Each structure stands twice: as C-alpha cells, then as structure tokens.
PDB file of N, H, CA, C and O in Angstrom:
ATOM      1  N   MET A   1      65.528 -88.021 122.571  1.00  0.00           N
ATOM      2  CA  MET A   1      64.519 -88.018 121.905  1.00  0.00           C
ATOM      3  C   MET A   1      63.391 -87.363 122.646  1.00  0.00           C
ATOM      4  O   MET A   1      63.166 -88.005 123.672  1.00  0.00           O
ATOM      5  N   ARG A   2      62.572 -86.297 122.512  1.00  0.00           N
ATOM      6  H   ARG A   2      62.755 -85.775 121.679  1.00  0.00           H
ATOM      7  CA  ARG A   2      61.189 -86.585 123.383  1.00  0.00           C
ATOM      8  C   ARG A   2      60.159 -87.874 122.765  1.00  0.00           C
ATOM      9  O   ARG A   2      60.328 -88.369 121.650  1.00  0.00           O
ATOM     10  N   SER A   3      59.300 -88.207 123.526  1.00  0.00           N
ATOM     11  H   SER A   3      59.163 -87.805 124.431  1.00  0.00           H
ATOM     12  CA  SER A   3      58.131 -88.798 122.782  1.00  0.00           C
ATOM     13  C   SER A   3      57.080 -88.260 122.760  1.00  0.00           C
ATOM     14  O   SER A   3      56.585 -87.361 123.440  1.00  0.00           O
ATOM     15  N   PRO A   4      56.547 -89.183 121.472  1.00  0.00           N
ATOM     16  CA  PRO A   4      54.946 -88.350 120.992  1.00  0.00           C
ATOM     17  C   PRO A   4      54.228 -87.430 121.970  1.00  0.00           C
ATOM     18  O   PRO A   4      53.763 -86.331 121.670  1.00  0.00           O
ATOM     19  N   GLN A   5      54.184 -88.071 123.331  1.00  0.00           N
ATOM     20  H   GLN A   5      54.562 -88.964 123.575  1.00  0.00           H
ATOM     21  CA  GLN A   5      53.542 -87.812 124.366  1.00  0.00           C
ATOM     22  C   GLN A   5      53.703 -86.095 124.963  1.00  0.00           C
ATOM     23  O   GLN A   5      52.854 -85.350 125.453  1.00  0.00           O
ATOM     24  N   ASP A   6      55.140 -85.885 124.678  1.00  0.00           N
ATOM     25  H   ASP A   6      55.830 -86.489 124.280  1.00  0.00           H
ATOM     26  CA  ASP A   6      55.499 -84.729 124.612  1.00  0.00           C
ATOM     27  C   ASP A   6      55.238 -83.543 123.872  1.00  0.00           C
ATOM     28  O   ASP A   6      55.370 -82.319 123.886  1.00  0.00           O
ATOM     29  N   TYR A   7      54.929 -84.223 123.409  1.00  0.00           N
ATOM     30  H   TYR A   7      54.821 -85.217 123.397  1.00  0.00           H
ATOM     31  CA  TYR A   7      54.168 -82.818 121.885  1.00  0.00           C
ATOM     32  C   TYR A   7      52.692 -83.210 122.168  1.00  0.00           C
ATOM     33  O   TYR A   7      52.040 -82.430 121.473  1.00  0.00           O
ATOM     34  N   GLY A   8      52.129 -83.744 122.606  1.00  0.00           N
ATOM     35  H   GLY A   8      52.659 -84.377 123.171  1.00  0.00           H
ATOM     36  CA  GLY A   8      50.990 -84.065 122.645  1.00  0.00           C
ATOM     37  C   GLY A   8      50.176 -84.571 121.762  1.00  0.00           C
ATOM     38  O   GLY A   8      49.057 -84.121 121.517  1.00  0.00           O
ATOM     39  N   LEU A   9      50.756 -85.656 121.167  1.00  0.00           N
ATOM     40  H   LEU A   9      51.665 -86.022 121.366  1.00  0.00           H
ATOM     41  CA  LEU A   9      50.421 -86.661 119.986  1.00  0.00           C
ATOM     42  C   LEU A   9      49.655 -87.596 120.977  1.00  0.00           C
ATOM     43  O   LEU A   9      50.098 -88.002 122.051  1.00  0.00           O
ATOM     44  N   GLN A  10      48.443 -87.867 120.439  1.00  0.00           N
ATOM     45  H   GLN A  10      48.083 -87.537 119.566  1.00  0.00           H
ATOM     46  CA  GLN A  10      47.666 -88.951 121.293  1.00  0.00           C
ATOM     47  C   GLN A  10      47.590 -90.010 119.875  1.00  0.00           C
ATOM     48  O   GLN A  10      48.158 -91.084 120.073  1.00  0.00           O
ATOM     49  N   LYS A  11      47.271 -89.927 119.161  1.00  0.00           N
ATOM     50  H   LYS A  11      46.810 -89.055 119.000  1.00  0.00           H
ATOM     51  CA  LYS A  11      47.768 -91.318 118.102  1.00  0.00           C
ATOM     52  C   LYS A  11      48.754 -92.013 117.525  1.00  0.00           C
ATOM     53  O   LYS A  11      48.842 -91.628 116.359  1.00  0.00           O
ATOM     54  N   ALA A  12      49.712 -93.031 117.812  1.00  0.00           N
ATOM     55  H   ALA A  12      49.641 -93.344 118.759  1.00  0.00           H
ATOM     56  CA  ALA A  12      49.913 -94.016 117.275  1.00  0.00           C
ATOM     57  C   ALA A  12      50.617 -93.256 115.474  1.00  0.00           C
ATOM     58  O   ALA A  12      51.824 -93.134 115.269  1.00  0.00           O
ATOM     59  N   ALA A  13      49.626 -92.898 114.519  1.00  0.00           N
ATOM     60  H   ALA A  13      48.645 -92.998 114.685  1.00  0.00           H
ATOM     61  CA  ALA A  13      49.884 -92.908 113.048  1.00  0.00           C
ATOM     62  C   ALA A  13      49.390 -91.406 113.217  1.00  0.00           C
ATOM     63  O   ALA A  13      48.707 -90.906 114.111  1.00  0.00           O
ATOM     64  N   TYR A  14      49.818 -90.978 112.347  1.00  0.00           N
ATOM     65  H   TYR A  14      50.372 -91.384 111.621  1.00  0.00           H
ATOM     66  CA  TYR A  14      48.868 -89.766 111.730  1.00  0.00           C
ATOM     67  C   TYR A  14      49.105 -89.901 109.876  1.00  0.00           C
ATOM     68  O   TYR A  14      50.242 -89.884 109.407  1.00  0.00           O
ATOM     69  N   THR A  15      48.035 -90.011 109.113  1.00  0.00           N
ATOM     70  H   THR A  15      47.111 -90.025 109.495  1.00  0.00           H
ATOM     71  CA  THR A  15      47.881 -89.068 107.630  1.00  0.00           C
ATOM     72  C   THR A  15      48.331 -88.027 107.394  1.00  0.00           C
ATOM     73  O   THR A  15      48.105 -87.078 108.146  1.00  0.00           O
ATOM     74  N   PRO A  16      49.162 -87.890 106.187  1.00  0.00           N
ATOM     75  CA  PRO A  16      49.703 -86.869 105.247  1.00  0.00           C
ATOM     76  C   PRO A  16      48.767 -85.939 105.999  1.00  0.00           C
ATOM     77  O   PRO A  16      49.185 -85.424 107.036  1.00  0.00           O
ATOM     78  N   LYS A  17      47.622 -85.695 105.598  1.00  0.00           N
ATOM     79  H   LYS A  17      47.283 -86.113 104.756  1.00  0.00           H
ATOM     80  CA  LYS A  17      46.521 -84.584 105.873  1.00  0.00           C
ATOM     81  C   LYS A  17      46.860 -83.903 107.068  1.00  0.00           C
ATOM     82  O   LYS A  17      47.024 -82.683 107.055  1.00  0.00           O
ATOM     83  N   GLU A  18      47.046 -84.935 108.649  1.00  0.00           N
ATOM     84  H   GLU A  18      46.913 -85.926 108.660  1.00  0.00           H
ATOM     85  CA  GLU A  18      46.998 -84.357 109.982  1.00  0.00           C
ATOM     86  C   GLU A  18      48.015 -83.789 110.530  1.00  0.00           C
ATOM     87  O   GLU A  18      48.175 -82.870 111.333  1.00  0.00           O
ATOM     88  N   THR A  19      48.737 -84.566 109.899  1.00  0.00           N
ATOM     89  H   THR A  19      48.607 -85.312 109.246  1.00  0.00           H
ATOM     90  CA  THR A  19      50.621 -84.012 109.663  1.00  0.00           C
ATOM     91  C   THR A  19      50.649 -83.136 109.613  1.00  0.00           C
ATOM     92  O   THR A  19      50.691 -82.324 110.537  1.00  0.00           O
ATOM     93  N   GLU A  20      50.631 -82.890 108.009  1.00  0.00           N
ATOM     94  H   GLU A  20      50.597 -83.550 107.259  1.00  0.00           H
ATOM     95  CA  GLU A  20      50.334 -81.682 108.097  1.00  0.00           C
ATOM     96  C   GLU A  20      49.818 -81.011 108.459  1.00  0.00           C
ATOM     97  O   GLU A  20      50.584 -80.061 108.295  1.00  0.00           O
ATOM     98  N   ASN A  21      48.295 -80.301 109.284  1.00  0.00           N
ATOM     99  H   ASN A  21      47.673 -81.073 109.417  1.00  0.00           H
ATOM    100  CA  ASN A  21      47.221 -79.501 110.167  1.00  0.00           C
ATOM    101  C   ASN A  21      48.328 -79.716 111.808  1.00  0.00           C
ATOM    102  O   ASN A  21      48.218 -79.007 112.809  1.00  0.00           O
ATOM    103  N   LEU A  22      49.288 -80.848 111.633  1.00  0.00           N
ATOM    104  H   LEU A  22      49.377 -81.424 110.821  1.00  0.00           H
ATOM    105  CA  LEU A  22      49.674 -80.550 113.751  1.00  0.00           C
ATOM    106  C   LEU A  22      50.911 -80.058 113.194  1.00  0.00           C
ATOM    107  O   LEU A  22      51.175 -79.093 113.912  1.00  0.00           O
ATOM    108  N   LEU A  23      52.348 -80.230 111.823  1.00  0.00           N
ATOM    109  H   LEU A  23      52.133 -81.013 111.240  1.00  0.00           H
ATOM    110  CA  LEU A  23      53.110 -79.464 111.915  1.00  0.00           C
ATOM    111  C   LEU A  23      53.209 -77.838 110.722  1.00  0.00           C
ATOM    112  O   LEU A  23      53.979 -77.215 109.992  1.00  0.00           O
ATOM    113  N   SER A  24      51.764 -77.853 111.272  1.00  0.00           N
ATOM    114  H   SER A  24      51.138 -78.359 111.865  1.00  0.00           H
ATOM    115  CA  SER A  24      51.240 -76.588 110.340  1.00  0.00           C
ATOM    116  C   SER A  24      52.185 -75.812 109.475  1.00  0.00           C
ATOM    117  O   SER A  24      52.586 -74.652 109.581  1.00  0.00           O
ATOM    118  N   ILE A  25      52.521 -77.036 108.315  1.00  0.00           N
ATOM    119  H   ILE A  25      52.196 -77.977 108.229  1.00  0.00           H
ATOM    120  CA  ILE A  25      53.110 -77.145 106.903  1.00  0.00           C
ATOM    121  C   ILE A  25      52.747 -77.476 105.727  1.00  0.00           C
ATOM    122  O   ILE A  25      51.856 -78.313 105.876  1.00  0.00           O
ATOM    123  N   SER A  26      52.894 -77.330 104.843  1.00  0.00           N
ATOM    124  H   SER A  26      53.617 -76.650 104.722  1.00  0.00           H
ATOM    125  CA  SER A  26      52.078 -77.582 103.184  1.00  0.00           C
ATOM    126  C   SER A  26      51.670 -78.742 102.859  1.00  0.00           C
ATOM    127  O   SER A  26      51.497 -79.430 103.865  1.00  0.00           O
ATOM    128  N   HIS A  27      51.405 -79.347 101.770  1.00  0.00           N
ATOM    129  H   HIS A  27      51.545 -78.788 100.952  1.00  0.00           H
ATOM    130  CA  HIS A  27      51.106 -80.777 101.719  1.00  0.00           C
ATOM    131  C   HIS A  27      52.285 -80.834 100.631  1.00  0.00           C
ATOM    132  O   HIS A  27      52.999 -81.835 100.571  1.00  0.00           O
ATOM    133  N   THR A  28      52.445 -79.909  99.905  1.00  0.00           N
ATOM    134  H   THR A  28      51.865 -79.096  99.954  1.00  0.00           H
ATOM    135  CA  THR A  28      54.262 -80.394  98.675  1.00  0.00           C
ATOM    136  C   THR A  28      55.259 -80.567 100.083  1.00  0.00           C
ATOM    137  O   THR A  28      55.768 -81.686 100.146  1.00  0.00           O
ATOM    138  N   THR A  29      55.713 -79.385 101.527  1.00  0.00           N
ATOM    139  H   THR A  29      55.300 -78.476 101.476  1.00  0.00           H
ATOM    140  CA  THR A  29      56.322 -78.923 102.375  1.00  0.00           C
ATOM    141  C   THR A  29      56.182 -80.644 102.680  1.00  0.00           C
ATOM    142  O   THR A  29      56.449 -81.223 101.627  1.00  0.00           O
ATOM    143  N   LEU A  30      55.958 -81.307 103.420  1.00  0.00           N
ATOM    144  H   LEU A  30      55.741 -80.836 104.275  1.00  0.00           H
ATOM    145  CA  LEU A  30      55.463 -82.554 103.620  1.00  0.00           C
ATOM    146  C   LEU A  30      55.786 -83.760 103.187  1.00  0.00           C
ATOM    147  O   LEU A  30      56.240 -84.752 103.758  1.00  0.00           O
ATOM    148  N   TYR A  31      55.310 -83.398 101.453  1.00  0.00           N
ATOM    149  H   TYR A  31      54.942 -82.592 100.990  1.00  0.00           H
ATOM    150  CA  TYR A  31      56.103 -84.435 100.028  1.00  0.00           C
ATOM    151  C   TYR A  31      57.650 -84.441 100.226  1.00  0.00           C
ATOM    152  O   TYR A  31      58.390 -85.421 100.315  1.00  0.00           O
ATOM    153  N   GLU A  32      58.016 -82.883 100.281  1.00  0.00           N
ATOM    154  H   GLU A  32      57.414 -82.088 100.209  1.00  0.00           H
ATOM    155  CA  GLU A  32      59.691 -82.614 100.186  1.00  0.00           C
ATOM    156  C   GLU A  32      60.303 -83.018 101.573  1.00  0.00           C
ATOM    157  O   GLU A  32      61.210 -83.848 101.509  1.00  0.00           O
ATOM    158  N   LEU A  33      59.969 -82.586 102.747  1.00  0.00           N
ATOM    159  H   LEU A  33      59.233 -81.912 102.799  1.00  0.00           H
ATOM    160  CA  LEU A  33      60.387 -83.719 104.058  1.00  0.00           C
ATOM    161  C   LEU A  33      60.350 -84.764 103.487  1.00  0.00           C
ATOM    162  O   LEU A  33      61.379 -84.899 102.825  1.00  0.00           O
ATOM    163  N   LEU A  34      59.412 -85.933 103.357  1.00  0.00           N
ATOM    164  H   LEU A  34      58.576 -85.823 103.894  1.00  0.00           H
ATOM    165  CA  LEU A  34      59.410 -87.204 102.925  1.00  0.00           C
ATOM    166  C   LEU A  34      60.450 -87.953 102.138  1.00  0.00           C
ATOM    167  O   LEU A  34      61.125 -88.919 102.494  1.00  0.00           O
ATOM    168  N   GLN A  35      60.438 -87.247 100.891  1.00  0.00           N
ATOM    169  H   GLN A  35      59.890 -86.462 100.602  1.00  0.00           H
ATOM    170  CA  GLN A  35      61.309 -87.262  99.368  1.00  0.00           C
ATOM    171  C   GLN A  35      63.001 -86.861 100.310  1.00  0.00           C
ATOM    172  O   GLN A  35      63.806 -87.723  99.957  1.00  0.00           O
ATOM    173  N   LYS A  36      63.351 -86.337 100.841  1.00  0.00           N
ATOM    174  H   LYS A  36      62.697 -85.637 101.128  1.00  0.00           H
ATOM    175  CA  LYS A  36      64.958 -85.846 101.624  1.00  0.00           C
ATOM    176  C   LYS A  36      65.153 -86.929 102.824  1.00  0.00           C
ATOM    177  O   LYS A  36      66.332 -87.242 102.988  1.00  0.00           O
ATOM    178  N   ASN A  37      64.187 -87.582 103.727  1.00  0.00           N
ATOM    179  H   ASN A  37      63.229 -87.327 103.594  1.00  0.00           H
ATOM    180  CA  ASN A  37      63.919 -88.543 104.590  1.00  0.00           C
ATOM    181  C   ASN A  37      64.016 -88.055 105.613  1.00  0.00           C
ATOM    182  O   ASN A  37      64.206 -88.676 106.658  1.00  0.00           O
ATOM    183  N   ARG A  38      63.898 -86.797 105.502  1.00  0.00           N
ATOM    184  H   ARG A  38      63.744 -86.292 104.652  1.00  0.00           H
ATOM    185  CA  ARG A  38      63.370 -85.794 107.249  1.00  0.00           C
ATOM    186  C   ARG A  38      62.619 -86.280 107.948  1.00  0.00           C
ATOM    187  O   ARG A  38      62.816 -86.301 109.163  1.00  0.00           O
ATOM    188  N   LEU A  39      61.026 -87.064 107.114  1.00  0.00           N
ATOM    189  H   LEU A  39      60.865 -87.046 106.127  1.00  0.00           H
ATOM    190  CA  LEU A  39      60.222 -87.605 107.994  1.00  0.00           C
ATOM    191  C   LEU A  39      60.193 -88.727 107.157  1.00  0.00           C
ATOM    192  O   LEU A  39      60.499 -88.749 105.965  1.00  0.00           O
ATOM    193  N   ARG A  40      59.752 -89.792 107.955  1.00  0.00           N
ATOM    194  H   ARG A  40      59.503 -89.774 108.923  1.00  0.00           H
ATOM    195  CA  ARG A  40      59.575 -91.378 106.716  1.00  0.00           C
ATOM    196  C   ARG A  40      57.678 -91.771 107.320  1.00  0.00           C
ATOM    197  O   ARG A  40      57.131 -91.676 108.419  1.00  0.00           O
ATOM    198  N   ALA A  41      57.326 -92.093 106.323  1.00  0.00           N
ATOM    199  H   ALA A  41      57.770 -92.171 105.431  1.00  0.00           H
ATOM    200  CA  ALA A  41      55.868 -92.370 105.820  1.00  0.00           C
ATOM    201  C   ALA A  41      55.890 -94.167 105.906  1.00  0.00           C
ATOM    202  O   ALA A  41      56.990 -94.668 105.670  1.00  0.00           O
ATOM    203  N   VAL A  42      54.994 -94.914 106.155  1.00  0.00           N
ATOM    204  H   VAL A  42      54.101 -94.506 106.346  1.00  0.00           H
ATOM    205  CA  VAL A  42      55.189 -96.426 105.932  1.00  0.00           C
ATOM    206  C   VAL A  42      54.146 -95.890 105.733  1.00  0.00           C
ATOM    207  O   VAL A  42      53.611 -94.873 106.175  1.00  0.00           O
ATOM    208  N   LYS A  43      53.533 -97.596 104.132  1.00  0.00           N
ATOM    209  H   LYS A  43      53.968 -98.422 103.772  1.00  0.00           H
ATOM    210  CA  LYS A  43      52.400 -97.669 103.627  1.00  0.00           C
ATOM    211  C   LYS A  43      51.859 -99.546 104.841  1.00  0.00           C
ATOM    212  O   LYS A  43      52.288-100.558 105.395  1.00  0.00           O
ATOM    213  N   LEU A  44      50.332 -98.493 104.413  1.00  0.00           N
ATOM    214  H   LEU A  44      49.983 -97.671 103.963  1.00  0.00           H
ATOM    215  CA  LEU A  44      49.245 -99.810 105.253  1.00  0.00           C
ATOM    216  C   LEU A  44      48.427-100.076 104.460  1.00  0.00           C
ATOM    217  O   LEU A  44      47.389 -99.442 104.269  1.00  0.00           O
ATOM    218  N   ASN A  45      48.845-101.215 103.796  1.00  0.00           N
ATOM    219  H   ASN A  45      49.688-101.731 103.951  1.00  0.00           H
ATOM    220  CA  ASN A  45      47.968-101.653 102.487  1.00  0.00           C
ATOM    221  C   ASN A  45      47.888 -99.943 101.548  1.00  0.00           C
ATOM    222  O   ASN A  45      49.008 -99.434 101.486  1.00  0.00           O
ATOM    223  N   SER A  46      46.945 -99.227 100.981  1.00  0.00           N
ATOM    224  H   SER A  46      46.035 -99.641 101.032  1.00  0.00           H
ATOM    225  CA  SER A  46      46.843 -98.402  99.883  1.00  0.00           C
ATOM    226  C   SER A  46      47.164 -97.318 101.003  1.00  0.00           C
ATOM    227  O   SER A  46      47.770 -96.305 100.656  1.00  0.00           O
ATOM    228  N   LYS A  47      46.679 -97.531 102.699  1.00  0.00           N
ATOM    229  H   LYS A  47      46.186 -98.354 102.981  1.00  0.00           H
ATOM    230  CA  LYS A  47      47.028 -96.054 103.176  1.00  0.00           C
ATOM    231  C   LYS A  47      48.210 -95.533 103.804  1.00  0.00           C
ATOM    232  O   LYS A  47      48.492 -95.810 104.970  1.00  0.00           O
ATOM    233  N   THR A  48      48.852 -94.849 103.137  1.00  0.00           N
ATOM    234  H   THR A  48      48.623 -94.624 102.191  1.00  0.00           H
ATOM    235  CA  THR A  48      49.818 -94.184 103.318  1.00  0.00           C
ATOM    236  C   THR A  48      49.870 -93.427 105.194  1.00  0.00           C
ATOM    237  O   THR A  48      48.856 -93.007 105.751  1.00  0.00           O
ATOM    238  N   LEU A  49      51.253 -93.428 105.830  1.00  0.00           N
ATOM    239  H   LEU A  49      52.076 -93.769 105.377  1.00  0.00           H
ATOM    240  CA  LEU A  49      50.763 -92.824 107.708  1.00  0.00           C
ATOM    241  C   LEU A  49      52.396 -92.137 107.960  1.00  0.00           C
ATOM    242  O   LEU A  49      53.100 -92.009 106.959  1.00  0.00           O
ATOM    243  N   ILE A  50      52.749 -91.865 108.831  1.00  0.00           N
ATOM    244  H   ILE A  50      52.178 -91.969 109.644  1.00  0.00           H
ATOM    245  CA  ILE A  50      53.170 -91.368 109.484  1.00  0.00           C
ATOM    246  C   ILE A  50      53.576 -91.371 111.311  1.00  0.00           C
ATOM    247  O   ILE A  50      53.088 -90.568 112.106  1.00  0.00           O
ATOM    248  N   LEU A  51      54.545 -92.449 111.665  1.00  0.00           N
ATOM    249  H   LEU A  51      54.941 -93.102 111.018  1.00  0.00           H
ATOM    250  CA  LEU A  51      54.242 -92.597 112.549  1.00  0.00           C
ATOM    251  C   LEU A  51      54.299 -91.426 113.860  1.00  0.00           C
ATOM    252  O   LEU A  51      55.038 -90.496 113.537  1.00  0.00           O
ATOM    253  N   ALA A  52      53.844 -91.292 114.916  1.00  0.00           N
ATOM    254  H   ALA A  52      53.243 -92.048 115.178  1.00  0.00           H
ATOM    255  CA  ALA A  52      53.982 -90.551 115.816  1.00  0.00           C
ATOM    256  C   ALA A  52      55.355 -89.903 116.802  1.00  0.00           C
ATOM    257  O   ALA A  52      55.491 -88.821 117.373  1.00  0.00           O
ATOM    258  N   THR A  53      56.524 -91.476 116.653  1.00  0.00           N
ATOM    259  H   THR A  53      56.413 -92.355 116.189  1.00  0.00           H
ATOM    260  CA  THR A  53      57.250 -91.494 116.794  1.00  0.00           C
ATOM    261  C   THR A  53      58.470 -91.108 115.913  1.00  0.00           C
ATOM    262  O   THR A  53      59.615 -91.007 116.352  1.00  0.00           O
ATOM    263  N   GLU A  54      58.108 -90.908 114.653  1.00  0.00           N
ATOM    264  H   GLU A  54      57.177 -90.991 114.297  1.00  0.00           H
ATOM    265  CA  GLU A  54      58.553 -89.961 113.325  1.00  0.00           C
ATOM    266  C   GLU A  54      58.619 -89.070 113.664  1.00  0.00           C
ATOM    267  O   GLU A  54      59.688 -88.545 113.975  1.00  0.00           O
ATOM    268  N   ILE A  55      56.776 -88.181 113.797  1.00  0.00           N
ATOM    269  H   ILE A  55      55.908 -88.608 113.544  1.00  0.00           H
ATOM    270  CA  ILE A  55      57.079 -86.733 114.203  1.00  0.00           C
ATOM    271  C   ILE A  55      57.603 -86.536 115.214  1.00  0.00           C
ATOM    272  O   ILE A  55      58.751 -86.122 115.055  1.00  0.00           O
ATOM    273  N   ALA A  56      57.306 -86.635 116.201  1.00  0.00           N
ATOM    274  H   ALA A  56      56.373 -86.971 116.330  1.00  0.00           H
ATOM    275  CA  ALA A  56      58.386 -86.268 117.447  1.00  0.00           C
ATOM    276  C   ALA A  56      60.085 -86.533 117.180  1.00  0.00           C
ATOM    277  O   ALA A  56      60.881 -85.868 117.843  1.00  0.00           O
ATOM    278  N   ALA A  57      60.550 -87.474 116.240  1.00  0.00           N
ATOM    279  H   ALA A  57      59.903 -88.015 115.702  1.00  0.00           H
ATOM    280  CA  ALA A  57      61.429 -87.152 116.426  1.00  0.00           C
ATOM    281  C   ALA A  57      62.516 -86.085 114.594  1.00  0.00           C
ATOM    282  O   ALA A  57      63.617 -85.680 114.222  1.00  0.00           O
ATOM    283  N   PHE A  58      61.251 -86.190 114.232  1.00  0.00           N
ATOM    284  H   PHE A  58      60.356 -86.519 114.534  1.00  0.00           H
ATOM    285  CA  PHE A  58      61.497 -84.822 113.782  1.00  0.00           C
ATOM    286  C   PHE A  58      61.712 -83.638 114.287  1.00  0.00           C
ATOM    287  O   PHE A  58      62.712 -82.968 114.029  1.00  0.00           O
ATOM    288  N   LEU A  59      60.757 -83.275 115.071  1.00  0.00           N
ATOM    289  H   LEU A  59      59.944 -83.819 115.280  1.00  0.00           H
ATOM    290  CA  LEU A  59      60.404 -82.174 115.746  1.00  0.00           C
ATOM    291  C   LEU A  59      61.166 -82.387 116.677  1.00  0.00           C
ATOM    292  O   LEU A  59      61.900 -81.400 116.635  1.00  0.00           O
ATOM    293  N   SER A  60      61.577 -83.144 117.685  1.00  0.00           N
ATOM    294  H   SER A  60      60.981 -83.947 117.719  1.00  0.00           H
ATOM    295  CA  SER A  60      63.472 -83.070 118.674  1.00  0.00           C
ATOM    296  C   SER A  60      64.330 -82.999 118.040  1.00  0.00           C
ATOM    297  O   SER A  60      65.407 -82.943 118.633  1.00  0.00           O
ATOM    298  N   GLY A  61      64.360 -82.955 116.254  1.00  0.00           N
ATOM    299  H   GLY A  61      63.485 -83.001 115.772  1.00  0.00           H
ATOM    300  CA  GLY A  61      65.722 -82.366 115.882  1.00  0.00           C
ATOM    301  C   GLY A  61      65.553 -81.222 114.800  1.00  0.00           C
ATOM    302  O   GLY A  61      66.260 -81.057 113.806  1.00  0.00           O
ATOM    303  N   LEU A  62      64.474 -80.475 115.200  1.00  0.00           N
ATOM    304  H   LEU A  62      63.899 -80.609 116.007  1.00  0.00           H
ATOM    305  CA  LEU A  62      64.612 -79.056 114.822  1.00  0.00           C
ATOM    306  C   LEU A  62      64.817 -78.622 115.913  1.00  0.00           C
ATOM    307  O   LEU A  62      65.273 -77.485 115.792  1.00  0.00           O
ATOM    308  N   GLN A  63      64.669 -79.101 117.612  1.00  0.00           N
ATOM    309  H   GLN A  63      64.298 -80.025 117.711  1.00  0.00           H
ATOM    310  CA  GLN A  63      64.820 -78.154 118.690  1.00  0.00           C
ATOM    311  C   GLN A  63      66.622 -77.826 118.635  1.00  0.00           C
ATOM    312  O   GLN A  63      67.181 -76.915 119.245  1.00  0.00           O
ATOM    313  N   GLY A  64      67.567 -79.273 117.351  1.00  0.00           N
ATOM    314  H   GLY A  64      67.113 -80.014 116.856  1.00  0.00           H
ATOM    315  CA  GLY A  64      69.089 -78.838 118.255  1.00  0.00           C
ATOM    316  C   GLY A  64      69.807 -79.787 119.262  1.00  0.00           C
ATOM    317  O   GLY A  64      70.833 -79.418 119.834  1.00  0.00           O
TER     318      GLY A  64
END
C-alpha cells in the first residue's frame, strides 16, 4: 500500500467535504462508500473525519 504522502495528502485527517473534493466525488457517493465500508470515518467529538491513511488505502485499492 502506498503512503498518504504518495498521493499528495498533507494532513492526517480530512472532513467529508475535503474528502469529496480530494476524490472528486459527490456527497452522496462519499456516504455510499462509507456505508459499504470502502472508506472508514472516525468521530472526534461531534466532528466526522476520514483519516489520510484510509483515503490512501482506498486509492490503492482502486489501482488493483
């Protein structure tokens, strides 16, 4: 698996909106990916975050 830095990810975690922008996907698509466990989110108090390592793993999975 490639590291988050290999994909140009600079932060440790991203909000759902930032993740949508990074992956060029819609809000609906992001939440479908989360529901299907293709991406995982974590909660920090009331804030939802997607870890950079999760985004990198998702992108690595797309490459086969």
